[in-house]
C-alpha positions in Angstrom: -44.5 6.9 -2.7 -41.8 7.1 0.1 -42.4 5.0 3.2 -40.9 6.1 6.5 -40.1 3.5 9.2 -40.5 4.3 12.8 -37.5 3.3 15.1 -39.4 0.1 16.2 -39.4 -1.1 12.6 -35.6 -0.6 12.0 -33.8 -3.8 11.1 -30.3 -4.5 12.4 -28.9 -3.6 8.9 -30.5 -0.2 9.0 -29.3 0.4 12.5 -25.7 -0.6 11.5 -25.8 1.7 8.4 -27.0 4.6 10.5 -24.3 4.1 13.1 -21.7 4.0 10.3 -23.0 7.2 8.9 -23.1 9.0 12.2 -19.6 8.0 13.0 -18.4 9.4 9.7 -16.9 6.2 8.4 -15.6 6.2 4.9 -17.0 4.3 2.0 -14.7 2.6 -0.5 -15.4 5.4 -2.9 -13.8 7.9 -0.4 -10.6 5.9 0.0 -7.8 7.6 -2.0 -6.8 5.3 -4.8 -4.4 6.4 -7.6 -4.7 4.2 -10.7 -2.0 2.9 -12.9 -0.3 5.1 -15.5 2.8 4.3 -17.6 5.3 2.5 -15.3 4.5 4.7 -12.3 3.4 2.0 -9.9 6.0 3.0 -7.3 4.6 6.6 -7.2 1.0 5.2 -7.1 2.0 2.9 -4.2 3.6 5.8 -2.3 0.6 8.1 -2.8 -1.9 5.4 -2.0 -0.1 4.4 1.2 0.0 8.1 2.3 -3.7 8.5 1.2 -2.9 11.7 -0.7 -1.2 12.8 -3.9 2.2 13.7 -2.6 4.6 12.4 -5.2 4.7 12.9 -9.0 6.8 11.6 -11.9 8.8 14.9 -11.6 9.6 14.5 -7.9 10.5 10.8 -8.4 12.9 11.8 -11.3 14.4 14.5 -9.0 15.1 11.8 -6.4 16.7 9.6 -9.1 19.1 12.5 -10.0 20.0 13.1 -6.4 20.7 9.3 -5.9 22.9 9.1 -9.0 24.0 12.6 -10.0 27.0 11.5 -12.1 25.2 8.8 -14.1 24.2 9.4 -17.8 21.8 6.4 -17.6 20.1 6.5 -14.2 20.1 3.1 -12.5 17.0 3.9 -10.4 14.5 4.2 -13.2 13.6 3.0 -16.7 16.0 3.8 -19.4 13.0 5.1 -21.4 12.1 7.5 -18.6 8.6 6.0 -18.2 9.0 5.2 -14.5 9.8 1.7 -13.2 11.5 3.2 -10.1 13.4 1.0 -7.7 13.3 0.6 -3.9 15.9 3.3 -3.3 13.5 5.9 -4.8 10.7 4.7 -2.5 12.9 4.8 0.6 14.2 8.3 -0.2 10.6 9.5 -0.9 9.4 8.2 2.5 12.4 9.7 4.3 11.4 13.1 2.9 8.1 12.7 4.8 9.8 11.7 8.1 8.9 8.1 7.5 11.0 4.9 7.1 10.7 1.8 5.0 11.6 -1.4 7.0 12.4 -4.4 4.9 10.3 -7.5 6.0 12.4 -10.7 6.5 10.2 -13.4 4.8 11.6 -15.9 7.2 9.4 -14.4 9.9 5.8 -15.3 10.2 3.4 -12.5 9.7 1.9 -13.3 13.1 5.0 -11.6 14.6 3.9 -8.3 13.0 2.4 -5.5 15.0 0.0 -3.8 12.5 -1.0 -1.0 14.8 2.6 0.3 14.6 2.7 0.2 10.8 1.3 3.1 8.8 1.1 1.0 5.6 2.6 -1.7 3.5 4.3 -1.5 0.1 4.7 -4.9 -1.6 6.7 -5.8 -4.7 5.1 -8.7 -6.4 5.0 -10.3 -9.9 2.2 -9.0 -12.1 0.9 -9.8 -15.5 1.8 -7.6 -18.4 -1.1 -6.3 -20.5 -1.2 -4.6 -23.9 -4.5 -2.8 -24.0 -7.1 -5.4 -23.2 -4.8 -8.2 -24.1 -3.0 -10.0 -21.3 0.5 -11.2 -22.3 2.2 -14.4 -21.0 4.8 -12.2 -19.2 5.3 -11.1 -15.6 7.1 -8.0 -14.3 7.7 -6.7 -10.8 5.0 -4.4 -9.5 4.6 -2.1 -6.5 1.3 -2.0 -4.6 0.1 -0.5 -1.4 -2.0 -1.8 1.5 -3.3 0.6 4.1 -5.8 0.8 7.0 -8.6 3.3 6.5 -11.2 3.8 9.2 -10.5 0.4 10.8 -10.4 -1.7 7.6 -7.4 -2.7 5.6 -7.5 -2.1 1.8 -5.6 -3.4 -1.1 -4.8 -0.2 -3.0 -3.1 -1.8 -6.0 -3.1 0.8 -8.7 -4.1 -1.8 -11.3 -7.4 -2.4 -9.5 -10.5 -0.6 -10.7 -11.3 0.4 -7.1 -9.9 -0.2 -3.6 -10.4 -3.7 -2.4 -11.4 -4.1 1.3 -9.3 -6.9 2.9 -10.9 -6.7 6.3 -9.4 -6.6 9.8 -6.1 -7.7 11.2 -6.8 -11.5 10.8 -7.7 -11.0 7.1 -4.6 -8.7 6.6 -2.3 -11.4 7.9 -3.8 -13.9 5.6 -3.5 -11.5 2.6 0.1 -10.7 3.4 1.0 -14.4 3.9 -0.5 -15.2 0.5 1.3 -12.4 -1.3 4.7 -13.3 0.4 4.3 -17.0 -0.5 5.3 -16.0 -4.1 9.0 -16.6 -4.4 10.0 -13.2 -5.7 7.6 -11.1 -3.5 9.0 -8.6 -1.0 7.4 -6.3 1.5 8.3 -2.9 3.0 6.7 -1.7 6.2 6.0 2.1 6.2 6.6 3.3 9.7 7.5 6.4 11.7 11.2 6.8 12.3 10.8 6.3 16.1 9.0 3.0 15.3 11.9 1.9 13.1 14.4 2.8 15.9 12.6 0.9 18.7 11.6 -2.1 16.6 8.0 -1.9 17.9 6.7 -3.0 14.5 7.3 -6.5 15.8 5.1 -7.7 18.7 6.8 -8.1 22.1 7.0 -11.9 22.0 8.9 -11.8 18.7 11.3 -9.1 20.1 12.1 -11.4 23.0 12.9 -14.3 20.7 
């Protein structure tokens, strides 16, 4: 038997869920999240930060050829041709979409960041190597994306089973600080070209300094 509640009986949770539904907010299942295949984490990070499947292995390989047309062994990808694309491929791919990749100086505190001016974040962090279900005592560099979707920031690491909701700006800063505390971690800010030019990805106080 289905029981219907009149509005006077609605709990705050029900009201909140109704409001979320009426505003058209996304659930985590609706957040675009491309999962890991071969050594294509750079492609997955690009697509996840753009929230659509824009780049493929073929387009990334074409970029590699344009970057090093005379090289027999291309320096921007794996010798085996399985991916493992470098930062130059990511930057060129973003440029083709009228976007820019701004390298984040780790000497800056993440509090100086202006998240509202940043379309997304691509991080390069150490990651465990797995062989099937077996985790090996090895670490390799791995690209992952972080992006705001409908007011919430998500960790869109292609190795995750599903998008992980980080939270708001405060939680984002804590997450980025933790990731960047790793010695070899690096971060790129994905921004529009005009934002790169005017430096507005930094808050005004930091610009004055």
